[in-house]
C-alpha positions as CSV (number, residue, x, y, z in Angstrom):
1,M,86.7,29.5,28.2
2,K,85.8,26.0,27.0
3,A,84.6,25.0,30.5
4,A,82.3,28.0,30.6
5,H,80.9,27.2,27.2
6,S,80.1,23.6,28.3
7,E,78.3,24.9,31.4
8,V,76.1,27.1,29.2
9,E,75.2,24.2,26.9
10,A,74.4,22.0,29.9
11,A,72.2,24.7,31.4
12,Q,70.1,25.1,28.2
13,P,67.0,22.9,28.4
14,V,66.3,20.3,25.7
15,N,62.9,20.1,24.0
16,P,61.6,16.5,24.5
17,G,59.3,16.9,21.5
18,E,62.3,17.4,19.2
19,T,63.8,14.2,20.5
20,L,60.6,12.4,19.9
21,R,60.3,13.8,16.4
22,Q,63.8,12.7,15.5
23,A,63.1,9.2,16.7
24,R,59.8,9.1,14.7
25,E,61.5,10.3,11.5
26,A,64.2,7.7,12.0
27,R,61.6,5.0,12.0
28,G,60.0,6.5,8.9
29,W,56.6,7.0,10.6
30,E,54.2,9.7,9.4
31,I,52.6,12.2,11.8
32,A,49.1,11.0,11.0
33,E,50.0,7.4,11.7
34,V,51.5,8.1,15.1
35,A,48.6,10.4,16.0
36,S,46.1,7.7,15.2
37,Q,48.0,5.2,17.5
38,L,48.0,7.7,20.3
39,N,44.4,8.7,19.8
40,L,45.5,12.3,19.2
41,T,44.9,14.7,16.3
42,S,47.8,15.5,14.0
43,Q,47.7,19.1,15.1
44,R,48.1,18.1,18.8
45,L,51.1,15.8,17.9
46,V,52.8,18.7,16.0
47,Q,52.4,21.0,19.0
48,I,54.1,18.3,21.2
49,E,57.0,18.0,18.8
50,D,57.4,21.8,18.4
51,G,57.5,22.2,22.2
52,A,54.3,24.3,22.2
53,F,53.2,22.8,25.5
54,D,51.4,25.9,26.6
55,K,48.8,25.0,23.9
56,L,48.1,21.7,25.6
57,P,45.4,21.3,28.3
58,G,47.8,21.6,31.3
59,H,51.2,20.2,32.2
60,T,49.7,17.0,33.7
61,F,48.2,16.1,30.3
62,A,51.3,17.1,28.5
63,R,53.5,14.8,30.7
64,G,51.1,12.0,29.8
65,Y,51.4,12.7,26.1
66,I,55.2,12.7,26.4
67,R,55.2,9.4,28.3
68,A,52.9,7.7,25.9
69,Y,54.8,9.0,22.9
70,A,58.1,7.7,24.3
71,K,56.6,4.3,25.1
72,L,55.3,4.0,21.5
73,L,58.8,4.7,20.2
74,G,60.5,2.4,22.8
75,M,62.4,5.3,24.5
76,D,63.2,6.0,28.1
77,Q,59.9,7.5,29.4
78,A,61.4,8.8,32.7
79,R,64.2,10.7,30.9
80,L,61.9,12.4,28.5
81,V,59.5,13.4,31.3
82,L,62.5,14.9,33.1
83,E,63.5,16.8,30.0
84,F,59.9,18.0,29.7
85,D,60.0,19.3,33.4
86,Q,63.4,21.1,32.7
87,F,62.1,22.5,29.4
88,T,58.9,23.9,30.9
89,G,60.3,24.7,34.4
90,S,57.7,22.6,36.1
91,N,58.2,20.3,39.2
92,A,57.3,16.7,38.8
93,V,58.1,15.8,42.4
94,G,55.0,14.3,44.1
95,S,52.9,14.5,40.9
96,N,51.1,11.5,39.9
97,V,51.4,11.5,36.1
98,Q,48.7,9.4,34.5
99,S,49.2,7.4,31.4
100,L,47.6,8.5,28.1
101,G,45.3,5.5,28.3
102,R,43.8,6.9,31.5
103,I,43.7,10.4,30.0
104,E,41.6,9.1,27.1
105,E,39.4,7.1,29.4
106,P,36.7,9.8,29.7
107,V,36.6,10.0,25.9
108,R,36.1,6.3,25.6
109,Y,33.4,6.4,28.3
110,S,31.5,9.0,26.5
111,Q,31.8,6.9,23.3
112,R,30.2,4.0,25.1
113,I,27.4,6.2,26.3
114,L,26.9,7.4,22.7
115,R,26.7,3.9,21.4
116,F,24.2,2.9,24.1
117,V,22.0,5.8,23.3
118,S,22.2,5.1,19.6
119,F,21.3,1.4,20.1
120,A,18.3,2.5,22.3
121,L,17.1,4.8,19.5
122,L,17.4,2.1,16.9
123,L,15.3,-0.2,19.1
124,A,12.7,2.5,19.6
125,L,12.6,3.1,15.8
126,A,12.3,-0.6,15.2
127,G,9.4,-0.8,17.6
128,I,7.6,2.1,16.0
129,G,8.1,0.6,12.6
130,F,6.7,-2.8,13.7
131,Y,3.7,-1.1,15.3
132,W,3.0,0.9,12.1
133,W,3.3,-2.2,9.9
134,Q,0.9,-4.1,12.2
135,E,-1.7,-1.3,12.1
136,R,-1.4,-1.1,8.3
137,A,-1.8,-4.8,7.9
138,E,-5.0,-4.8,10.1
139,R,-6.4,-1.8,8.2
140,F,-5.7,-3.6,4.9
141,A,-7.5,-6.7,6.2
142,E,-10.5,-4.7,7.2
143,E,-10.6,-2.9,3.8
144,S,-10.3,-6.2,2.0
145,A,-13.2,-7.6,4.0
146,A,-15.3,-4.5,3.3
147,I,-14.5,-4.9,-0.5
148,G,-15.5,-8.5,-0.4
149,I,-18.9,-7.6,1.2
150,E,-19.6,-4.7,-1.1
151,H,-18.9,-6.5,-4.4
152,V,-20.4,-9.6,-6.1
153,E,-18.6,-11.8,-8.6
154,V,-20.6,-12.7,-11.7
155,E,-19.4,-15.3,-14.1
156,G,-20.3,-14.7,-17.7
157,A,-21.3,-17.2,-20.4
158,D,-17.9,-16.6,-22.1
159,G,-16.0,-17.8,-19.1
160,T,-15.0,-14.4,-17.8
161,T,-15.6,-13.3,-14.2
162,Q,-16.8,-9.7,-13.5
163,I,-17.0,-7.9,-10.2
164,H,-20.1,-5.7,-9.6
165,P,-20.6,-3.4,-6.6
166,L,-23.8,-4.0,-4.7
167,D,-24.8,-0.4,-5.4
168,E,-24.6,-0.8,-9.2
169,P,-27.9,-0.2,-11.0
170,E,-27.8,-3.7,-12.4
171,D,-27.9,-5.3,-8.9
172,Q,-30.6,-2.9,-7.8
173,A,-32.7,-3.8,-10.8
174,V,-32.2,-7.5,-10.0
175,L,-33.4,-7.0,-6.4
176,A,-36.4,-4.9,-7.5
177,A,-37.3,-7.5,-10.2
178,Q,-37.1,-10.3,-7.7
179,D,-39.4,-8.4,-5.3
180,S,-41.8,-7.7,-8.1
181,T,-41.9,-11.4,-9.1
182,E,-42.5,-12.5,-5.5
183,L,-45.3,-10.0,-5.2
184,E,-47.0,-11.2,-8.4
185,L,-46.7,-14.8,-7.3
186,S,-48.1,-14.1,-3.9
187,T,-51.0,-12.1,-5.4
188,T,-51.8,-14.9,-7.9
189,T,-51.7,-17.4,-5.0
190,E,-54.1,-15.5,-2.8
191,E,-56.7,-14.5,-5.5
192,P,-58.4,-18.0,-5.7
193,E,-58.8,-18.1,-1.9
194,I,-60.5,-14.7,-1.9
195,V,-62.9,-15.7,-4.7
196,A,-63.7,-19.0,-3.0
197,E,-64.5,-17.3,0.4
198,S,-66.6,-14.5,-1.1
199,E,-68.7,-16.7,-3.4
200,P,-72.0,-17.6,-1.7
201,A,-73.2,-21.2,-1.5
202,E,-76.3,-20.6,-3.5
203,E,-75.4,-17.9,-6.1
204,P,-77.7,-17.3,-9.0
205,A,-76.6,-18.5,-12.4
206,Q,-76.6,-15.1,-13.9
207,T,-73.9,-13.9,-11.4
208,A,-71.6,-16.8,-12.4
209,V,-72.2,-16.1,-16.1
210,A,-71.5,-12.4,-15.6
211,E,-68.2,-13.1,-13.8
212,Q,-66.9,-15.5,-16.5
213,P,-66.0,-12.6,-19.0
214,V,-64.1,-10.9,-16.2
215,A,-62.0,-14.0,-15.6
216,A,-61.4,-14.4,-19.3
217,A,-60.3,-10.8,-19.5
218,E,-57.3,-11.5,-17.3
219,P,-55.2,-14.1,-19.2
220,A,-51.8,-15.1,-17.8
221,P,-48.8,-13.0,-18.8
222,D,-47.2,-15.9,-20.7
223,Q,-50.4,-16.3,-22.8
224,I,-50.3,-12.6,-23.7
225,E,-46.6,-12.8,-24.7
226,S,-47.2,-15.9,-26.8
227,E,-50.2,-14.5,-28.6
228,A,-48.7,-11.0,-29.2
229,P,-47.6,-10.6,-32.8
230,A,-43.9,-10.1,-33.4
231,P,-43.0,-6.4,-33.9
232,A,-42.0,-5.4,-37.4
233,V,-38.2,-5.2,-38.1
234,Q,-37.0,-2.1,-39.8
235,Q,-34.6,-2.4,-42.8
236,V,-30.9,-2.1,-41.8
237,A,-27.7,-1.7,-43.7
238,A,-25.3,-4.5,-44.2
239,G,-23.2,-5.4,-41.1
240,E,-25.9,-4.0,-38.8
241,G,-28.5,-5.6,-36.6
242,V,-31.8,-4.7,-34.9
243,V,-32.3,-5.7,-31.2
244,Q,-35.9,-5.6,-29.9
245,L,-36.5,-5.9,-26.2
246,S,-39.7,-6.1,-24.2
247,F,-39.8,-6.2,-20.4
248,S,-42.2,-8.0,-18.1
249,A,-40.3,-6.9,-15.0
250,D,-37.8,-4.2,-14.1
251,C,-34.4,-5.0,-15.7
252,W,-31.1,-3.2,-15.9
253,T,-30.0,-3.3,-19.5
254,Q,-26.9,-2.4,-21.4
255,L,-26.3,-2.8,-25.2
256,T,-22.9,-2.2,-26.9
257,D,-22.2,-2.5,-30.6
258,A,-19.1,-3.9,-32.3
259,S,-17.4,-0.5,-32.3
260,G,-17.6,-0.2,-28.5
261,K,-20.4,2.4,-28.6
262,V,-22.9,2.0,-25.8
263,L,-26.3,2.2,-27.5
264,Y,-28.2,2.0,-24.2
265,S,-27.5,1.7,-20.5
266,G,-30.1,2.0,-17.8
267,L,-33.1,0.6,-16.0
268,K,-36.2,-0.4,-18.0
269,R,-39.5,-0.8,-16.2
270,A,-42.0,-3.6,-16.6
271,G,-44.2,-3.0,-19.7
272,E,-41.6,-1.0,-21.5
273,S,-39.9,-2.0,-24.8
274,L,-36.8,-1.0,-26.6
275,E,-35.6,-1.2,-30.2
276,L,-32.0,-0.4,-31.1
277,T,-29.9,-0.6,-34.3
278,G,-26.2,-1.0,-34.3
279,K,-23.1,-2.5,-35.8
280,A,-23.0,-6.3,-35.3
281,P,-22.0,-8.2,-33.3
282,M,-23.6,-6.5,-30.3
283,E,-23.1,-7.3,-26.6
284,L,-26.2,-7.4,-24.5
285,R,-26.2,-7.5,-20.6
286,L,-29.4,-8.0,-18.6
287,G,-29.6,-7.6,-14.9
288,F,-32.8,-9.7,-14.6
289,A,-32.8,-12.0,-17.5
290,R,-36.2,-13.6,-16.8
291,G,-37.9,-10.2,-17.0
292,A,-36.8,-9.5,-20.6
293,Q,-37.7,-11.0,-24.0
294,V,-35.1,-10.6,-26.7
295,R,-35.4,-10.6,-30.5
296,Y,-32.6,-10.0,-33.0
297,N,-33.6,-9.1,-36.5
298,G,-37.1,-10.3,-35.7
299,E,-36.0,-13.7,-34.5
300,P,-36.5,-14.6,-30.8
301,V,-33.4,-15.3,-28.8
302,D,-33.2,-17.7,-25.9
303,V,-31.1,-16.1,-23.1
304,S,-31.2,-19.0,-20.7
305,P,-27.9,-20.6,-21.9
306,F,-26.2,-17.3,-21.2
307,T,-27.8,-16.8,-17.8
308,T,-25.8,-17.0,-14.5
309,G,-28.0,-16.5,-11.5
310,E,-30.3,-13.7,-12.5
311,T,-28.0,-11.9,-14.9
312,A,-27.2,-12.7,-18.6
313,R,-24.5,-11.6,-20.9
314,L,-24.6,-12.6,-24.6
315,K,-23.5,-11.5,-28.1
316,L,-26.0,-11.0,-30.8
317,G,-25.2,-11.3,-34.5
318,S,-21.9,-13.1,-34.0
319,Q,-21.0,-15.7,-36.6
């Protein structure tokens, strides 16, 4: 009876996964730790130890897992593979069982391909980013150049620098006043030549006498301005002032009182005048300073010390 019982025990196959589990627990290793070293998931390692080899991808792979697991634990690989064949009823004769390193080779190969593709994508993104940055830098340079052409810097008498666009009314008035001044100068220069050519060599005395009043009727603009009486100044309250402007040429004008209120801002034509009352001190800006005569509370004001180029900026009524 004892002999028959021994034969039954010998005929019963042994699960190699159970043997491996006992060896792992004897070493005090956790499932996750061993699975990481074998490049397996914890679930796959539990299936091996439970003997659920039918859930693995084929007996060939299962043998490779058993062999690699036994090698990691320092056990006899051939004995455990034989136990696996007996437990599963498979025939290992003539089979070329690959190691787990070769089984995992396709996975590692795919990982290398993934890394290469990721590196190529990073290079492509870097190239696109550099191209975008270069285009943006060139566009910014073009815009900066355009801004530099479309604006003019004007330095005021108080040391501040202002930027005026070329299309600002002040600059248009300056250009118009300059053209008007050049036209007047050219007309004044040409008139004596016309009179000299049209005057006959032997002209009666009466003609010369008759023309003298005409010449006297056209005095120079400076003479008219000097002989013109100063306009009367209206009575103002304490802390206020009266600004009187007369224009001999087109001039852009802006007057702001001490409270920041803009009393006037616009283009004044030649021959026009302007009188404004406001809280002192007041700030006066002229686009064409030579074309304007300024009086404050009836007293003439010299704007030349406050003129830069053709523009002037000064304060009236300041202590």
